[in-house]
FIBA-388012 format. One record per residue: residue number from 0; x, y, z of N, C-alpha, C in turn; residue in three letters. Coordinates in steps of 0.02 Angstrom, whole numbers, plus 50000, padded with zeros to 5 digits. Layout:
BEGIN
PT,NUM,X,Y,Z,X,Y,Z,X,Y,Z,Ala
...
***
This chain:
BEGIN
PT,0,49966,52824,52893,49958,52882,52856,50009,52917,52798,Met
PT,1,50072,52903,52815,50111,52894,52763,50111,52864,52696,Lys
PT,2,50078,52800,52708,50062,52764,52644,49996,52806,52609,Lys
PT,3,49943,52848,52657,49898,52863,52628,49915,52942,52582,Leu
PT,4,49961,52976,52617,49993,53026,52581,50042,53005,52508,Val
PT,5,50075,52955,52518,50109,52939,52468,50062,52932,52398,Ser
PT,6,50004,52889,52408,49956,52862,52377,49924,52929,52344,Thr
PT,7,49895,52980,52385,49861,53042,52362,49911,53074,52313,Val
PT,8,49976,53076,52327,50028,53108,52289,50034,53081,52224,Ala
PT,9,50038,53016,52220,50049,52977,52167,49985,52994,52117,Ala
PT,10,49928,52989,52134,49868,53014,52104,49876,53086,52082,Val
PT,11,49889,53127,52102,49898,53190,52098,49948,53200,52031,Leu
PT,12,50004,53173,52051,50060,53171,52008,50030,53133,51928,Leu
PT,13,49998,53078,51929,49969,53062,51878,49927,53099,51845,Ala
PT,14,49882,53144,51884,49840,53194,51856,49862,53250,51816,Thr
PT,15,49919,53263,51858,49964,53324,51815,50000,53299,51764,Val
PT,16,50021,53243,51758,50048,53220,51704,50015,53209,51635,Ala
PT,17,49942,53195,51639,49896,53200,51597,49883,53267,51563,Phe
PT,18,49863,53302,51624,49851,53381,51609,49910,53413,51584,Ala
PT,19,49973,53385,51581,50040,53431,51551,50033,53428,51471,Ala
PT,20,49998,53377,51458,50006,53353,51381,49950,53415,51349,Asp
PT,21,49981,53458,51314,49934,53506,51288,49888,53473,51220,Pro
PT,22,49839,53496,51218,49798,53476,51166,49815,53524,51107,Val
PT,23,49821,53492,51034,49849,53544,50982,49782,53581,50969,Pro
PT,24,49790,53643,50953,49752,53691,50933,49725,53663,50870,Ala
PT,25,49750,53645,50822,49724,53620,50758,49700,53548,50751,Asp
PT,26,49696,53520,50820,49684,53446,50823,49613,53422,50765,Leu
PT,27,49571,53456,50770,49507,53445,50739,49529,53450,50672,Arg
PT,28,49557,53496,50653,49561,53519,50588,49605,53457,50551,Ala
PT,29,49663,53421,50593,49713,53385,50576,49659,53312,50569,Thr
PT,30,49621,53304,50612,49590,53243,50619,49529,53233,50571,Ala
PT,31,49505,53301,50541,49466,53299,50485,49497,53278,50410,Leu
PT,32,49575,53292,50419,49601,53249,50351,49616,53186,50356,Glu
PT,33,49603,53162,50420,49619,53078,50423,49548,53046,50416,Ile
PT,34,49508,53060,50454,49448,53021,50482,49390,53072,50444,Phe
PT,35,49328,53038,50453,49267,53062,50427,49206,53038,50481,Lys
PT,36,49164,53104,50487,49109,53073,50542,49070,53044,50500,Pro
PT,37,49034,52995,50539,48968,52952,50515,48918,52997,50476,Leu
PT,38,48885,52971,50421,48832,53001,50393,48776,53017,50427,Pro
PT,39,48730,53066,50430,48661,53054,50472,48605,53016,50444,Ser
PT,40,48615,52989,50387,48571,52951,50346,48599,52867,50324,Thr
PT,41,48554,52834,50326,48582,52764,50298,48623,52767,50236,Thr
PT,42,48681,52746,50233,48723,52739,50176,48692,52693,50115,Pro
PT,43,48717,52721,50064,48695,52680,49996,48742,52627,50004,Ser
PT,44,48732,52578,49957,48779,52529,49945,48775,52512,49857,Val
PT,45,48819,52485,49822,48837,52469,49765,48785,52414,49741,Ala
PT,46,48740,52433,49685,48693,52388,49651,48648,52358,49691,Asn
PT,47,48623,52402,49738,48564,52367,49790,48533,52429,49830,Asn
PT,48,48482,52464,49779,48449,52509,49809,48410,52489,49881,Pro
PT,49,48414,52530,49931,48396,52522,50000,48334,52546,50005,Ile
PT,50,48272,52498,50026,48205,52514,50036,48185,52476,50114,Thr
PT,51,48141,52506,50140,48106,52485,50183,48095,52418,50199,Pro
PT,52,48056,52393,50131,48042,52330,50127,48105,52280,50134,Glu
PT,53,48155,52302,50098,48215,52267,50087,48247,52266,50166,Lys
PT,54,48242,52312,50196,48261,52311,50268,48222,52274,50321,Ile
PT,55,48162,52278,50299,48116,52220,50356,48138,52157,50331,Leu
PT,56,48146,52120,50254,48151,52074,50261,48234,52034,50281,Leu
PT,57,48278,52093,50259,48345,52070,50300,48348,52067,50363,Gly
PT,58,48313,52114,50404,48312,52104,50477,48283,52034,50498,Lys
PT,59,48231,52016,50473,48205,51939,50478,48257,51886,50464,Ala
PT,60,48297,51891,50404,48341,51840,50385,48407,51842,50426,Leu
PT,61,48412,51906,50446,48474,51909,50498,48470,51875,50561,Phe
PT,62,48406,51869,50596,48393,51834,50648,48361,51755,50653,Phe
PT,63,48363,51738,50581,48327,51668,50574,48392,51622,50573,Asp
PT,64,48377,51578,50624,48413,51514,50617,48406,51468,50570,Pro
PT,65,48353,51467,50537,48330,51422,50493,48375,51432,50417,Arg
PT,66,48398,51473,50410,48443,51478,50350,48515,51435,50354,Ile
PT,67,48517,51410,50420,48570,51361,50436,48557,51285,50434,Ser
PT,68,48594,51246,50416,48570,51188,50404,48539,51144,50469,Ala
PT,69,48566,51175,50526,48550,51139,50591,48486,51181,50626,Ser
PT,70,48473,51223,50600,48414,51276,50627,48431,51309,50690,Gly
PT,71,48510,51304,50694,48528,51334,50766,48555,51407,50753,Val
PT,72,48591,51406,50692,48640,51467,50699,48613,51526,50660,Phe
PT,73,48594,51581,50661,48585,51630,50628,48641,51692,50621,Ser
PT,74,48627,51738,50580,48690,51790,50570,48704,51820,50638,Cys
PT,75,48642,51828,50680,48664,51861,50748,48702,51824,50796,Asn
PT,76,48707,51750,50779,48732,51718,50828,48812,51742,50835,Ser
PT,77,48839,51746,50777,48917,51767,50771,48914,51858,50780,Cys
PT,78,48862,51887,50757,48871,51949,50756,48810,51976,50792,His
PT,79,48815,51960,50863,48774,51968,50922,48747,52054,50919,Asn
PT,80,48701,52092,50900,48691,52155,50904,48681,52188,50977,Leu
PT,81,48683,52137,51019,48675,52158,51086,48736,52160,51126,Ala
PT,82,48801,52124,51093,48853,52131,51120,48908,52168,51074,Thr
PT,83,48894,52215,51054,48948,52242,51004,48948,52217,50941,Gly
PT,84,48906,52181,50909,48902,52157,50847,48937,52102,50835,Gly
PT,85,48962,52079,50888,49003,52002,50867,48984,51950,50930,Asp
PT,86,49030,51903,50937,48993,51846,50990,49053,51849,51048,Asp
PT,87,49091,51903,51044,49134,51897,51109,49171,51826,51137,Asn
PT,88,49178,51793,51076,49219,51720,51074,49289,51741,51048,Leu
PT,89,49338,51703,51065,49410,51691,51033,49389,51684,50949,Glu
PT,90,49361,51617,50954,49342,51614,50882,49263,51580,50885,Thr
PT,91,49222,51583,50834,49152,51578,50834,49142,51499,50836,Ser
PT,92,49092,51486,50867,49057,51423,50862,49012,51407,50815,Ile
PT,93,49013,51355,50778,48963,51345,50721,48928,51274,50714,Gly
PT,94,48914,51264,50654,48878,51197,50651,48912,51133,50679,His
PT,95,48887,51093,50705,48909,51040,50749,48946,51051,50803,Gly
PT,96,48938,51117,50836,48978,51144,50876,49060,51134,50868,Trp
PT,97,49078,51157,50801,49129,51152,50773,49179,51235,50779,Gln
PT,98,49236,51229,50796,49263,51297,50805,49296,51332,50746,Lys
PT,99,49270,51394,50741,49300,51419,50673,49367,51449,50672,Gly
PT,100,49400,51471,50624,49474,51476,50628,49496,51549,50645,Pro
PT,101,49449,51603,50636,49458,51662,50648,49411,51703,50707,Arg
PT,102,49432,51763,50743,49390,51800,50778,49334,51833,50732,Asn
PT,103,49269,51842,50759,49222,51870,50723,49214,51931,50714,Ser
PT,104,49218,51967,50661,49223,52053,50666,49156,52068,50677,Pro
PT,105,49143,52132,50699,49075,52167,50716,49038,52188,50644,Thr
PT,106,48984,52166,50657,48945,52188,50601,48914,52262,50605,Ala
PT,107,48933,52287,50658,48908,52367,50665,48960,52401,50616,Leu
PT,108,48925,52447,50581,48976,52497,50532,49010,52461,50494,Asn
PT,109,48993,52381,50479,49027,52365,50425,49020,52368,50356,Ala
PT,110,48966,52414,50346,48943,52443,50274,48999,52477,50253,Val
PT,111,49054,52518,50298,49100,52564,50289,49164,52536,50277,Phe
PT,112,49165,52473,50271,49232,52441,50261,49248,52430,50193,Asn
PT,113,49308,52440,50169,49321,52420,50096,49311,52354,50059,Val
PT,114,49305,52292,50106,49295,52233,50086,49280,52202,50161,Ala
PT,115,49252,52136,50169,49224,52098,50220,49279,52050,50232,Gln
PT,116,49280,52016,50284,49316,51963,50325,49404,52006,50334,Phe
PT,117,49433,51969,50374,49489,51977,50391,49539,52001,50339,Trp
PT,118,49530,51944,50277,49575,51939,50226,49538,51982,50162,Asp
PT,119,49482,52003,50183,49452,52041,50122,49429,52004,50076,Gly
PT,120,49407,51946,50085,49391,51885,50022,49321,51911,49984,Arg
PT,121,49286,51947,50042,49210,51960,50010,49214,52049,49997,Ala
PT,122,49182,52058,49931,49202,52133,49916,49153,52177,49936,Glu
PT,123,49104,52139,49970,49040,52186,50005,48988,52147,50057,Asp
PT,124,48953,52174,50073,48899,52136,50115,48857,52099,50091,Leu
PT,125,48851,52101,50022,48793,52047,49985,48859,51983,49995,Lys
PT,126,48906,51991,49970,48953,51919,49958,48974,51888,50024,Ala
PT,127,48977,51947,50073,48990,51917,50155,48930,51876,50173,Gln
PT,128,48866,51898,50168,48800,51869,50184,48806,51786,50161,Ala
PT,129,48844,51791,50100,48827,51707,50065,48886,51666,50093,Lys
PT,130,48941,51702,50127,48988,51653,50135,48978,51609,50207,Gly
PT,131,48961,51636,50270,48955,51591,50320,48890,51542,50312,Pro
PT,132,48840,51557,50267,48776,51511,50256,48815,51447,50228,Val
PT,133,48859,51459,50174,48885,51391,50151,48943,51364,50184,Gln
PT,134,48989,51398,50230,49040,51370,50266,49019,51306,50301,Ala
PT,135,49064,51249,50305,49052,51200,50337,49050,51208,50421,Gly
PT,136,49102,51256,50426,49106,51256,50513,49060,51316,50536,Val
PT,137,49022,51351,50498,48974,51391,50508,48910,51366,50510,Glu
PT,138,48868,51395,50451,48800,51369,50440,48787,51308,50404,Met
PT,139,48836,51283,50378,48848,51228,50328,48785,51213,50297,Ala
PT,140,48742,51263,50248,48693,51250,50217,48710,51254,50135,Asn
PT,141,48657,51252,50092,48692,51261,50015,48625,51310,49995,Thr
PT,142,48643,51354,49934,48589,51407,49914,48532,51370,49901,Pro
PT,143,48534,51316,49864,48469,51271,49847,48424,51255,49912,Asp
PT,144,48460,51231,49962,48419,51218,50022,48388,51281,50051,Gln
PT,145,48429,51328,50045,48404,51395,50084,48347,51427,50041,Val
PT,146,48337,51420,49970,48287,51444,49935,48225,51398,49952,Val
PT,147,48241,51333,49961,48178,51292,49978,48151,51310,50040,Val
PT,148,48192,51320,50086,48168,51336,50161,48129,51398,50151,Thr
PT,149,48153,51455,50125,48116,51512,50125,48049,51510,50068,Leu
PT,150,48055,51477,50035,47987,51470,49987,47943,51422,50021,Lys
PT,151,47964,51383,50075,47917,51334,50117,47856,51387,50157,Ser
PT,152,47889,51456,50161,47848,51483,50221,47814,51542,50178,Met
PT,153,47746,51554,50165,47707,51597,50141,47735,51665,50159,Pro
PT,154,47747,51676,50220,47765,51752,50241,47823,51775,50207,Gln
PT,155,47859,51730,50205,47934,51751,50170,47921,51768,50092,Tyr
PT,156,47873,51722,50085,47872,51738,49995,47844,51808,49981,Val
PT,157,47794,51819,50037,47762,51894,50024,47806,51948,50037,Glu
PT,158,47857,51933,50090,47903,51991,50099,47964,51985,50042,Trp
PT,159,47984,51937,50015,48026,51936,49956,47999,51974,49897,Phe
PT,160,47934,51966,49878,47895,52003,49835,47891,52068,49852,Lys
PT,161,47880,52086,49902,47878,52169,49908,47953,52198,49918,Ala
PT,162,47994,52157,49933,48058,52191,49921,48093,52207,49857,Ala
PT,163,48071,52140,49817,48094,52132,49744,48029,52147,49701,Phe
PT,164,47997,52185,49688,47941,52190,49655,47956,52183,49590,Pro
PT,165,47921,52156,49535,47936,52154,49473,47971,52098,49450,Gly
PT,166,48004,52059,49501,48042,51997,49491,47998,51939,49485,Asp
PT,167,47999,51909,49435,47964,51845,49425,47976,51799,49482,Ala
PT,168,48045,51792,49497,48052,51734,49546,48093,51762,49606,Asp
PT,169,48066,51808,49651,48101,51847,49702,48132,51822,49752,Pro
PT,170,48103,51753,49769,48148,51713,49828,48211,51682,49797,Val
PT,171,48272,51718,49808,48324,51682,49774,48379,51699,49820,Ser
PT,172,48428,51649,49829,48492,51663,49869,48526,51737,49857,Phe
PT,173,48529,51744,49796,48562,51829,49787,48518,51886,49835,Asp
PT,174,48447,51867,49813,48406,51921,49845,48405,51909,49926,His
PT,175,48420,51854,49941,48423,51851,50029,48484,51905,50037,Met
PT,176,48540,51884,50017,48605,51920,50014,48592,51998,50011,Ala
PT,177,48557,52006,49971,48544,52095,49950,48498,52113,50019,Met
PT,178,48447,52080,50037,48404,52099,50096,48449,52111,50154,Ala
PT,179,48503,52049,50175,48537,52057,50234,48591,52124,50225,Ile
PT,180,48608,52132,50169,48657,52190,50168,48620,52251,50167,Glu
PT,181,48554,52248,50170,48514,52324,50168,48504,52325,50237,Ala
PT,182,48486,52269,50277,48481,52294,50350,48546,52294,50371,Phe
PT,183,48592,52278,50360,48663,52290,50405,48684,52355,50399,Glu
PT,184,48657,52377,50336,48689,52459,50308,48645,52510,50372,Ala
PT,185,48594,52484,50400,48571,52530,50461,48610,52515,50513,Thr
PT,186,48648,52481,50521,48686,52463,50586,48741,52516,50593,Leu
PT,187,48722,52580,50598,48777,52632,50605,48765,52654,50685,Val
PT,188,48830,52675,50711,48824,52688,50778,48862,52757,50786,Thr
PT,189,48826,52818,50781,48859,52868,50798,48889,52880,50867,Pro
PT,190,48953,52904,50869,48993,52917,50936,49019,52981,50959,Ala
PT,191,49036,52986,51016,49057,53056,51038,49119,53079,50991,Pro
PT,192,49155,53038,50957,49204,53062,50921,49174,53096,50854,Phe
PT,193,49110,53076,50833,49073,53102,50775,49058,53163,50788,Asp
PT,194,49029,53175,50840,49018,53249,50877,49073,53298,50885,Ala
PT,195,49133,53266,50898,49176,53304,50895,49204,53324,50832,Tyr
PT,196,49213,53286,50790,49236,53300,50720,49185,53346,50685,Leu
PT,197,49115,53348,50710,49056,53394,50684,49066,53466,50715,Asn
PT,198,49107,53473,50765,49115,53529,50799,49103,53543,50852,Gly
PT,199,49085,53500,50913,49072,53496,50971,49136,53475,51025,Ser
PT,200,49169,53537,51040,49233,53530,51081,49220,53494,51146,Asp
PT,201,49159,53496,51173,49144,53469,51232,49123,53380,51234,Asp
PT,202,49134,53347,51168,49107,53299,51143,49155,53241,51179,Ala
PT,203,49225,53274,51174,49290,53226,51204,49315,53261,51259,Leu
PT,204,49341,53221,51304,49369,53244,51370,49446,53272,51344,Ser
PT,205,49490,53310,51403,49547,53315,51375,49591,53258,51356,Asp
PT,206,49576,53217,51405,49619,53152,51394,49607,53106,51333,Met
PT,207,49538,53114,51312,49527,53091,51242,49568,53118,51183,Gln
PT,208,49566,53182,51185,49589,53232,51150,49659,53218,51148,Lys
PT,209,49696,53208,51195,49757,53190,51205,49778,53137,51164,Gln
PT,210,49722,53082,51184,49738,53013,51151,49731,53015,51070,Gly
PT,211,49689,53062,51052,49686,53060,50981,49750,53100,50953,Leu
PT,212,49773,53142,50977,49840,53167,50955,49887,53115,50946,Ala
PT,213,49898,53075,51005,49948,53039,51007,49930,52973,50954,Leu
PT,214,49861,52968,50947,49854,52912,50897,49871,52929,50830,Phe
PT,215,49873,52993,50816,49899,53025,50748,49970,53021,50749,Ile
PT,216,50000,53061,50801,50072,53069,50810,50107,53002,50802,Asp
PT,217,50094,52954,50831,50119,52888,50841,50129,52848,50779,Lys
PT,218,50070,52865,50734,50063,52834,50665,50010,52767,50664,Gly
PT,219,49970,52776,50718,49913,52731,50733,49867,52750,50662,Cys
PT,220,49850,52798,50648,49813,52827,50601,49822,52810,50527,Ser
PT,221,49895,52791,50526,49922,52768,50455,49878,52709,50426,Ser
PT,222,49867,52676,50482,49824,52614,50447,49746,52610,50475,Cys
PT,223,49732,52639,50537,49667,52658,50564,49641,52725,50546,His
PT,224,49624,52735,50487,49595,52798,50468,49517,52796,50430,Ala
PT,225,49496,52854,50399,49443,52841,50362,49386,52859,50405,Gly
PT,226,49333,52834,50383,49260,52844,50421,49249,52794,50489,Ile
PT,227,49281,52733,50470,49273,52671,50506,49343,52670,50561,Asn
PT,228,49376,52719,50542,49445,52726,50597,49474,52653,50579,Val
PT,229,49486,52632,50516,49509,52567,50502,49479,52533,50439,Gly
PT,230,49479,52462,50428,49445,52448,50384,49443,52461,50314,Gly
PT,231,49510,52502,50295,49514,52527,50226,49563,52505,50182,Glu
PT,232,49599,52463,50220,49664,52441,50189,49689,52381,50218,Gly
PT,233,49751,52353,50188,49787,52297,50198,49853,52298,50231,Tyr
PT,234,49868,52282,50291,49943,52287,50309,49961,52224,50348,Phe
PT,235,50023,52231,50342,50060,52166,50368,50049,52152,50452,Pro
PT,236,50034,52104,50493,50030,52104,50556,50105,52087,50590,Phe
PT,237,50131,52134,50609,50207,52134,50631,50241,52162,50590,Gly
PT,238,50228,52218,50565,50264,52258,50519,50332,52273,50540,Leu
PT,239,50349,52292,50605,50409,52285,50629,50443,52236,50666,Ile
PT,240,50387,52223,50711,50403,52152,50761,50350,52103,50760,Glu
PT,241,50358,52049,50741,50311,51993,50736,50271,51980,50807,Lys
PT,242,50216,51975,50823,50197,51958,50887,50216,51877,50893,Pro
PT,243,50202,51842,50942,50221,51784,50961,50168,51743,50919,Gly
PT,244,50187,51680,50912,50130,51627,50871,50064,51622,50920,Ala
PT,245,50062,51632,50979,49991,51638,51006,49952,51698,50988,Asp
PT,246,49973,51748,50968,49925,51796,50944,49928,51816,50858,Val
PT,247,49990,51786,50835,49998,51776,50757,49995,51704,50743,Leu
PT,248,49955,51664,50738,49964,51586,50712,49998,51590,50653,Pro
PT,249,50053,51539,50657,50086,51530,50581,50058,51511,50547,Glu
PT,250,50002,51468,50553,49957,51436,50505,49901,51474,50469,Asn
PT,251,49905,51540,50494,49853,51582,50459,49896,51636,50428,Asp
PT,252,49896,51634,50362,49933,51689,50328,49901,51735,50286,Lys
PT,253,49832,51742,50320,49782,51802,50304,49778,51813,50236,Gly
PT,254,49790,51863,50194,49765,51883,50125,49796,51838,50091,Arg
PT,255,49851,51810,50102,49891,51757,50057,49851,51718,50026,Phe
PT,256,49797,51676,50073,49743,51638,50048,49704,51659,49993,Ala
PT,257,49688,51721,49987,49649,51762,49939,49689,51769,49873,Val
PT,258,49761,51802,49875,49798,51825,49827,49845,51768,49801,Thr
PT,259,49872,51734,49844,49919,51689,49831,49972,51720,49807,Asn
PT,260,49990,51778,49825,50054,51823,49819,50091,51827,49892,Thr
PT,261,50150,51811,49873,50199,51798,49945,50203,51868,49984,Ala
PT,262,50197,51917,49958,50197,51988,49982,50142,51995,50042,Asp
PT,263,50086,51954,50024,50023,51953,50060,50023,51912,50125,Asp
PT,264,50082,51877,50129,50088,51821,50188,50084,51870,50260,Ser
PT,265,50037,51857,50306,50011,51876,50367,49988,51954,50358,Tyr
PT,266,49961,51968,50290,49935,52024,50283,49854,52030,50300,Val
PT,267,49827,52067,50334,49758,52069,50368,49737,52147,50346,Phe
PT,268,49656,52140,50335,49619,52209,50331,49631,52248,50401,Arg
PT,269,49658,52301,50397,49652,52353,50462,49589,52346,50497,Ala
PT,270,49599,52317,50562,49540,52322,50591,49499,52380,50599,Ala
PT,271,49435,52389,50587,49393,52458,50603,49379,52460,50678,Pro
PT,272,49408,52517,50701,49396,52531,50772,49335,52559,50816,Leu
PT,273,49291,52567,50759,49237,52596,50802,49212,52539,50840,Arg
PT,274,49177,52559,50913,49161,52512,50960,49198,52463,50986,Asn
PT,275,49269,52487,50976,49324,52422,50989,49318,52407,51068,Ile
PT,276,49290,52446,51112,49283,52433,51175,49233,52393,51197,Ala
PT,277,49186,52366,51154,49140,52317,51170,49152,52260,51131,Leu
PT,278,49214,52246,51089,49224,52191,51053,49277,52144,51067,Thr
PT,279,49297,52139,51126,49343,52097,51146,49321,52016,51142,Ala
PT,280,49368,51976,51132,49427,51974,51119,49451,51997,51052,Pro
PT,281,49525,52016,51054,49552,52066,50992,49605,52027,50937,Tyr
PT,282,49611,52041,50887,49648,52026,50825,49613,51963,50797,Phe
PT,283,49633,51956,50732,49611,51896,50703,49603,51821,50743,His
PT,284,49647,51823,50779,49672,51765,50819,49620,51766,50887,Ser
PT,285,49596,51818,50896,49559,51824,50966,49581,51808,51020,Gly
PT,286,49660,51817,51037,49694,51779,51082,49706,51846,51140,Lys
PT,287,49685,51899,51128,49698,51948,51176,49622,51995,51197,Val
PT,288,49614,51987,51263,49555,52006,51300,49560,52073,51326,Trp
PT,289,49618,52110,51333,49616,52168,51366,49640,52224,51309,Asn
PT,290,49605,52281,51312,49615,52325,51261,49679,52360,51272,Leu
PT,291,49705,52371,51336,49769,52409,51343,49826,52370,51319,Lys
PT,292,49810,52299,51324,49858,52259,51306,49864,52251,51229,Gln
PT,293,49811,52251,51201,49807,52253,51131,49839,52316,51100,Ala
PT,294,49827,52382,51131,49856,52434,51114,49926,52421,51116,Val
PT,295,49958,52391,51173,50041,52396,51185,50065,52336,51121,Gly
PT,296,50032,52293,51114,50056,52239,51067,50049,52289,50996,Ile
PT,297,50008,52329,50970,50018,52356,50922,50069,52402,50906,Met
PT,298,50095,52431,50985,50145,52477,50982,50210,52442,50953,Gly
PT,299,50228,52390,50977,50293,52357,50962,50286,52319,50899,Thr
PT,300,50229,52294,50887,50223,52257,50820,50218,52299,50762,Ala
PT,301,50184,52362,50760,50167,52397,50699,50218,52462,50703,Gln
PT,302,50230,52491,50763,50262,52552,50769,50323,52536,50780,Leu
PT,303,50343,52486,50810,50418,52464,50836,50446,52510,50904,Gly
PT,304,50377,52522,50933,50384,52568,51000,50354,52545,51059,Glu
PT,305,50403,52541,51107,50357,52512,51175,50330,52576,51204,Glu
PT,306,50252,52576,51200,50219,52638,51238,50214,52635,51314,Leu
PT,307,50230,52700,51335,50218,52687,51418,50138,52695,51430,Asn
PT,308,50148,52685,51497,50073,52670,51536,50019,52727,51517,Glu
PT,309,50065,52782,51532,50016,52845,51516,49996,52847,51427,Gln
PT,310,50037,52832,51394,50018,52842,51310,49961,52787,51297,Glu
PT,311,49969,52723,51336,49915,52688,51313,49858,52688,51356,Val
PT,312,49858,52732,51407,49798,52745,51434,49759,52808,51398,Asp
PT,313,49801,52857,51378,49786,52908,51322,49747,52872,51271,Gln
PT,314,49773,52834,51226,49748,52799,51173,49687,52764,51181,Ile
PT,315,49685,52735,51252,49620,52684,51253,49559,52739,51273,Val
PT,316,49589,52800,51312,49530,52850,51319,49510,52875,51247,Ala
PT,317,49546,52887,51202,49529,52904,51132,49478,52844,51102,Phe
PT,318,49504,52792,51111,49455,52735,51073,49394,52724,51107,Leu
PT,319,49395,52751,51172,49329,52742,51216,49273,52789,51178,Asp
PT,320,49295,52831,51144,49271,52898,51119,49235,52866,51056,Ser
PT,321,49256,52805,51028,49229,52779,50967,49167,52733,50990,Leu
PT,322,49148,52734,51041,49102,52683,51067,49024,52708,51059,Thr
PT,323,48992,52689,51012,48922,52739,50977,48865,52712,51007,Gly
PT,324,48807,52751,50997,48746,52723,51005,48715,52680,50950,Lys
PT,325,48712,52609,50996,48688,52560,50951,48618,52555,50936,Ile
PT,326,48601,52546,50868,48523,52570,50857,48485,52507,50888,Pro
PT,327,48429,52532,50896,48382,52483,50944,48350,52444,50899,Glu
PT,328,48350,52390,50900,48325,52339,50865,48276,52284,50902,Val
PT,329,48215,52282,50874,48167,52247,50900,48172,52176,50880,Thr
PT,330,48164,52118,50913,48178,52062,50894,48116,52036,50844,Tyr
PT,331,48128,52026,50780,48074,52002,50740,48036,51945,50750,Pro
PT,332,47967,51935,50735,47928,51885,50750,47933,51851,50667,Val
PT,333,47966,51790,50669,47979,51760,50607,47921,51720,50585,Leu
PT,334,47928,51715,50510,47871,51668,50476,47864,51604,50504,Pro
PT,335,47815,51570,50500,47809,51510,50523,47823,51454,50482,Ala
PT,336,47842,51406,50499,47854,51341,50474,47795,51300,50434,Glu
PT,337,47811,51265,50376,47750,51223,50351,47787,51158,50351,Thr
PT,338,47742,51107,50326,47753,51045,50323,47815,51031,50266,Asp
PT,339,47816,51088,50228,47867,51088,50177,47945,51104,50197,Ala
PT,340,47940,51136,50247,47986,51172,50276,48046,51119,50288,Thr
PT,341,48112,51108,50259,48154,51058,50277,48173,51054,50355,Pro
PT,342,48187,50999,50376,48211,50964,50441,48277,50992,50442,Arg
PT,343,48288,51021,50506,48362,51031,50532,48408,50974,50538,Pro
PT,344,48476,50979,50521,48511,50930,50522,48585,50956,50552,Ser
PT,345,48607,50919,50603,48667,50926,50633,48728,50894,50598,Gly
PT,346,48717,50844,50549,48758,50795,50514,48819,50854,50500,Glu
PT,347,48886,50834,50518,48936,50851,50480,48964,50826,50420,Ile
PT,348,48966,50847,50365,48983,50817,50302,49057,50830,50295,Lys
PT,349,49083,50775,50286,49158,50766,50282,49175,50773,50203,Lys
PT,350,49216,50810,50189,49249,50819,50117,49277,50755,50094,Asn
***
């Protein structure tokens, strides 16, 4: 009986502790200076007018494994729209079952990132779409082979003509990337946090509001700001204290490989945090599977502060409010192959 009373008392104390943290009266106004709600319409992208025909084509290409050399891997393999827009693996598995070097970022809301990939080496989703197709550890294909494959299927030729009317040769590697970008621009996930920013007080619980206030006060929003709650800038991982080599591998220096600038060693694009509760494991290394643990690591590594359990729970509660409504995507029926369609190959070519 005493044990039961003690347990109940502990629960009540914890509840009172959470309730004791007041929600700042100006919290929404402060949040609106740092974050932005998602738009209600499909966002535009630079140099690529989005049309229904382009979205239809891009959706088919996103799900089609035949743009990979092996005929096994599609964009959706590593950016699975049923599992948070990523593959929920430490690092992705690609051509010949090779293991990639980094954790796969989510494709959901990726259109709002300042650049793509952890090191920002792709300026937009068009450039990003071309990278994995040609990467030896991912799809291991070539632009020419992709075009031959797509032109071998009459239905694809018709879809490219509809998506890029007036172009004398519409089936191209560039147009493939533009169509995929158009489809990915539709992968936007409005969340309770957006409803709160738009004026709904009841969209967040008191604990989530407390977590939002803490997220701002502790300085988390210095890196994780904007419409995607991150994804807008580059920052050193281990600003105050470097994590161990298991979380921050010494052989991956991040943006340094792109800029060859010493100051960019171990610098990465700040992870966008929308739908973060769905996208474990965490960090570019994919070494941390628990969100509370990830928040704790960020506290010591980036803020130089040991967050207590209550603070971690409140921040995680706020992060849960970033889980949005995933667009309903019907799996497409893809064009049929012909005798001219290149046969798949699992050969791993050595450089």
